[in-house]
LODRENPA-51971 format. One line per 3 residues: number of its first residue (from 1); their letters; for each residue x, y, z of N, C-alpha, C, O, CB. Coordinates in nm, 2 decimals. Glycine has a CB too. Example, Ala and Ser with C-alpha at 12.3 -4.5 7.8 and 13.67 -1.06 7.14 Angstrom:
REM residues 2
1 = as = 1.32 -0.57 0.78 1.23 -0.45 0.78 1.32 -0.33 0.78 1.42 -0.33 0.85 1.13 -0.45 0.90 ~ 1.28 -0.22 0.71 1.37 -0.11 0.71 1.29 0.00 0.79 1.34 0.11 0.80 1.41 -0.06 0.57;
***
This chain:
REM residues 78
1 = mta = 10.71 10.63 13.30 10.61 10.54 13.23 10.69 10.42 13.18 10.80 10.43 13.12 10.54 10.61 13.11 ~ 10.65 10.30 13.21 10.72 10.17 13.17 10.68 10.14 13.03 10.58 10.19 12.97 10.69 10.06 13.26 ~ 10.76 10.05 12.97 10.73 10.00 12.83 10.59 9.94 12.82 10.52 9.95 12.73 10.84 9.91 12.78;
4 = daa = 10.56 9.86 12.93 10.43 9.79 12.93 10.31 9.89 12.93 10.21 9.87 12.87 10.42 9.70 13.06 ~ 10.33 10.00 13.01 10.22 10.11 13.01 10.21 10.18 12.88 10.10 10.22 12.84 10.25 10.20 13.12 ~ 10.33 10.20 12.81 10.33 10.27 12.68 10.27 10.19 12.57 10.22 10.24 12.47 10.47 10.31 12.65;
7 = apg = 10.28 10.05 12.58 10.24 9.97 12.47 10.14 9.86 12.52 10.18 9.75 12.54 10.36 9.90 12.41 ~ 10.01 9.90 12.53 9.91 9.80 12.58 9.89 9.70 12.47 9.91 9.72 12.35 9.78 9.88 12.62 ~ 9.84 9.59 12.52 9.81 9.48 12.42 9.87 9.35 12.47 9.92 9.34 12.58 9.85 9.52 12.28;
10 = prf = 9.86 9.25 12.38 9.92 9.12 12.42 10.07 9.13 12.44 10.14 9.21 12.38 9.89 9.02 12.31 ~ 10.12 9.04 12.53 10.26 9.04 12.56 10.34 8.99 12.44 10.45 9.04 12.41 10.29 8.95 12.68 ~ 10.29 8.88 12.37 10.36 8.82 12.26 10.29 8.85 12.13 10.16 8.85 12.12 10.37 8.67 12.28;
13 = ltl = 10.37 8.88 12.02 10.32 8.91 11.89 10.36 8.80 11.79 10.46 8.74 11.81 10.37 9.05 11.85 ~ 10.28 8.79 11.69 10.31 8.70 11.58 10.39 8.77 11.47 10.40 8.89 11.48 10.18 8.63 11.52 ~ 10.44 8.69 11.38 10.51 8.75 11.27 10.42 8.85 11.19 10.46 8.95 11.14 10.57 8.65 11.17;
16 = kdi = 10.29 8.80 11.18 10.19 8.89 11.11 10.17 9.02 11.18 10.16 9.13 11.12 10.05 8.82 11.10 ~ 10.17 9.02 11.32 10.16 9.14 11.40 10.28 9.23 11.37 10.27 9.35 11.35 10.15 9.11 11.55 ~ 10.40 9.17 11.36 10.52 9.25 11.33 10.52 9.31 11.19 10.55 9.43 11.18 10.65 9.15 11.34;
19 = qee = 10.47 9.23 11.10 10.45 9.29 10.96 10.37 9.41 10.96 10.40 9.51 10.90 10.39 9.18 10.87 ~ 10.25 9.40 11.03 10.16 9.52 11.04 10.22 9.64 11.11 10.21 9.75 11.07 10.03 9.47 11.10 ~ 10.28 9.61 11.23 10.34 9.72 11.31 10.45 9.79 11.23 10.46 9.92 11.23 10.40 9.66 11.44;
22 = lqi = 10.54 9.72 11.16 10.65 9.78 11.09 10.62 9.81 10.94 10.71 9.87 10.87 10.77 9.69 11.10 ~ 10.51 9.76 10.90 10.47 9.78 10.76 10.57 9.72 10.66 10.62 9.79 10.57 10.44 9.93 10.72 ~ 10.61 9.59 10.69 10.70 9.52 10.61 10.64 9.39 10.56 10.53 9.35 10.61 10.83 9.49 10.69;
25 = sqs = 10.71 9.32 10.47 10.66 9.19 10.42 10.68 9.08 10.52 10.76 9.09 10.61 10.72 9.16 10.28 ~ 10.62 8.97 10.49 10.64 8.85 10.57 10.78 8.80 10.57 10.84 8.77 10.67 10.54 8.73 10.53 ~ 10.84 8.80 10.45 10.98 8.76 10.43 11.08 8.85 10.51 11.18 8.81 10.56 11.02 8.75 10.29;
28 = qal = 11.05 8.98 10.51 11.13 9.08 10.58 11.12 9.06 10.73 11.22 9.06 10.80 11.09 9.22 10.55 ~ 11.00 9.03 10.78 10.98 9.00 10.92 11.06 8.88 10.96 11.12 8.87 11.07 10.83 8.99 10.96 ~ 11.05 8.77 10.88 11.11 8.65 10.91 11.26 8.67 10.91 11.34 8.61 10.99 11.07 8.54 10.82;
31 = alv = 11.31 8.74 10.81 11.46 8.77 10.80 11.51 8.84 10.92 11.62 8.81 10.97 11.49 8.85 10.67 ~ 11.43 8.93 10.98 11.48 9.00 11.10 11.49 8.91 11.22 11.58 8.92 11.30 11.37 9.11 11.14 ~ 11.40 8.81 11.23 11.40 8.71 11.33 11.52 8.61 11.31 11.60 8.59 11.40 11.27 8.63 11.34;
34 = rsg = 11.53 8.56 11.19 11.64 8.47 11.16 11.78 8.52 11.17 11.87 8.45 11.21 11.62 8.41 11.02 ~ 11.79 8.65 11.15 11.92 8.72 11.16 11.96 8.75 11.30 12.07 8.78 11.34 11.93 8.85 11.08 ~ 11.86 8.74 11.39 11.88 8.78 11.53 11.86 8.92 11.56 11.87 8.96 11.68 12.02 8.73 11.57;
37 = elr = 11.83 9.00 11.46 11.81 9.15 11.48 11.69 9.17 11.57 11.69 9.26 11.66 11.79 9.22 11.35 ~ 11.59 9.09 11.55 11.46 9.09 11.63 11.45 8.96 11.71 11.43 8.85 11.65 11.34 9.12 11.54 ~ 11.47 8.97 11.84 11.47 8.85 11.92 11.33 8.78 11.93 11.23 8.85 11.94 11.52 8.88 12.06;
40 = aiq = 11.32 8.65 11.91 11.20 8.58 11.91 11.22 8.44 11.97 11.33 8.39 11.98 11.14 8.57 11.77 ~ 11.10 8.38 12.00 11.10 8.24 12.04 11.01 8.16 11.95 10.92 8.21 11.89 11.06 8.23 12.19 ~ 11.04 8.02 11.95 10.95 7.94 11.87 10.86 7.86 11.97 10.91 7.81 12.07 11.02 7.84 11.78;
43 = igg = 10.73 7.85 11.94 10.63 7.79 12.03 10.56 7.68 11.96 10.53 7.69 11.84 10.53 7.90 12.08 ~ 10.54 7.57 12.03 10.46 7.46 11.98 10.54 7.37 11.88 10.65 7.40 11.84 10.34 7.51 11.92 ~ 10.47 7.26 11.84 10.52 7.16 11.75 10.55 7.21 11.62 10.64 7.16 11.55 10.43 7.05 11.74;
46 = rgq = 10.48 7.31 11.57 10.50 7.37 11.44 10.60 7.48 11.44 10.63 7.54 11.33 10.36 7.42 11.38 ~ 10.65 7.52 11.56 10.76 7.61 11.57 10.72 7.75 11.53 10.79 7.82 11.46 10.87 7.57 11.49 ~ 10.60 7.79 11.56 10.55 7.93 11.53 10.63 8.03 11.61 10.65 8.02 11.73 10.40 7.94 11.55;
49 = wri = 10.67 8.14 11.54 10.75 8.24 11.61 10.66 8.34 11.69 10.55 8.37 11.64 10.83 8.32 11.50 ~ 10.71 8.38 11.80 10.65 8.48 11.89 10.75 8.58 11.93 10.86 8.54 11.97 10.57 8.41 12.01 ~ 10.71 8.70 11.93 10.80 8.81 11.96 10.74 8.89 12.08 10.63 8.93 12.07 10.83 8.91 11.84;
52 = era = 10.82 8.90 12.19 10.77 8.97 12.30 10.76 9.12 12.26 10.85 9.17 12.20 10.86 8.95 12.43 ~ 10.65 9.18 12.30 10.63 9.33 12.27 10.75 9.41 12.31 10.79 9.50 12.24 10.50 9.38 12.33 ~ 10.81 9.38 12.42 10.93 9.45 12.47 11.05 9.44 12.38 11.12 9.53 12.36 10.97 9.40 12.61;
55 = mle = 11.06 9.32 12.31 11.17 9.30 12.22 11.14 9.38 12.09 11.24 9.44 12.03 11.18 9.15 12.18 ~ 11.02 9.40 12.05 10.99 9.48 11.93 11.02 9.63 11.97 11.08 9.70 11.89 10.84 9.47 11.89 ~ 10.98 9.67 12.09 11.01 9.81 12.13 11.16 9.83 12.13 11.21 9.94 12.10 10.94 9.84 12.26;
58 = efi = 11.24 9.74 12.18 11.38 9.75 12.19 11.44 9.75 12.05 11.53 9.83 12.02 11.44 9.63 12.27 ~ 11.39 9.67 11.96 11.44 9.67 11.82 11.41 9.81 11.76 11.50 9.86 11.69 11.36 9.56 11.74 ~ 11.30 9.87 11.78 11.26 10.00 11.72 11.36 10.11 11.78 11.41 10.19 11.71 11.12 10.03 11.75;
61 = ada = 11.38 10.10 11.91 11.47 10.20 11.98 11.61 10.19 11.92 11.67 10.29 11.90 11.47 10.18 12.13 ~ 11.66 10.07 11.90 11.79 10.05 11.84 11.79 10.10 11.70 11.89 10.16 11.66 11.83 9.90 11.84 ~ 11.69 10.08 11.62 11.68 10.14 11.49 11.69 10.29 11.49 11.76 10.35 11.40 11.55 10.09 11.41;
64 = yrr = 11.62 10.35 11.58 11.63 10.50 11.59 11.77 10.54 11.63 11.82 10.64 11.57 11.53 10.55 11.70 ~ 11.84 10.47 11.72 11.97 10.51 11.76 12.07 10.49 11.64 12.15 10.58 11.61 12.02 10.42 11.87 ~ 12.06 10.38 11.56 12.14 10.36 11.44 12.12 10.47 11.34 12.21 10.52 11.28 12.12 10.22 11.38;
67 = aaq = 11.99 10.51 11.32 11.96 10.61 11.22 12.02 10.75 11.27 12.07 10.82 11.18 11.81 10.63 11.21 ~ 12.01 10.78 11.39 12.07 10.90 11.44 12.22 10.91 11.43 12.27 11.01 11.39 12.03 10.92 11.59 ~ 12.28 10.79 11.45 12.43 10.79 11.43 12.46 10.81 11.28 12.56 10.88 11.25 12.48 10.65 11.48;
70 = ria = 12.39 10.75 11.19 12.41 10.76 11.05 12.39 10.91 11.00 12.47 10.96 10.92 12.33 10.67 10.96 ~ 12.29 10.97 11.06 12.26 11.11 11.02 12.37 11.20 11.07 12.42 11.28 11.00 12.12 11.15 11.08 ~ 12.41 11.18 11.20 12.52 11.26 11.25 12.65 11.24 11.18 12.73 11.34 11.17 12.54 11.22 11.40;
73 = age = 12.67 11.12 11.12 12.79 11.10 11.04 12.78 11.14 10.90 12.87 11.13 10.82 12.83 10.95 11.05 ~ 12.66 11.19 10.86 12.64 11.23 10.72 12.63 11.12 10.62 12.66 11.13 10.50 12.75 11.32 10.68 ~ 12.58 11.00 10.67 12.58 10.88 10.59 12.44 10.85 10.53 12.41 10.74 10.49 12.63 10.76 10.66;
76 = vdg = 12.35 10.94 10.54 12.21 10.92 10.49 12.18 10.99 10.36 12.21 11.11 10.34 12.11 10.97 10.60 ~ 12.12 10.91 10.27 12.08 10.97 10.14 11.93 11.01 10.15 11.86 10.96 10.23 12.10 10.86 10.03 ~ 11.90 11.11 10.07 11.76 11.16 10.06 11.71 11.22 10.18 11.59 11.26 10.18 11.67 11.05 10.02;
***
């Protein structure tokens, strides 16, 4: 199964979509984009951010990998 088949919906997401998907604040979503952790592009004269769904899925997969590494190393609290 491809990422596209697993995640139906629009190809590009807004920061608001990211907030809802990850259940984070607007400032947290923007910080992820500005830091480069979550790859995004700016569209139009107002420079609105768009995140390709595949980039969000990649970000989530990377977060799972990092969490597993921290757990294996005994670096996780609670």
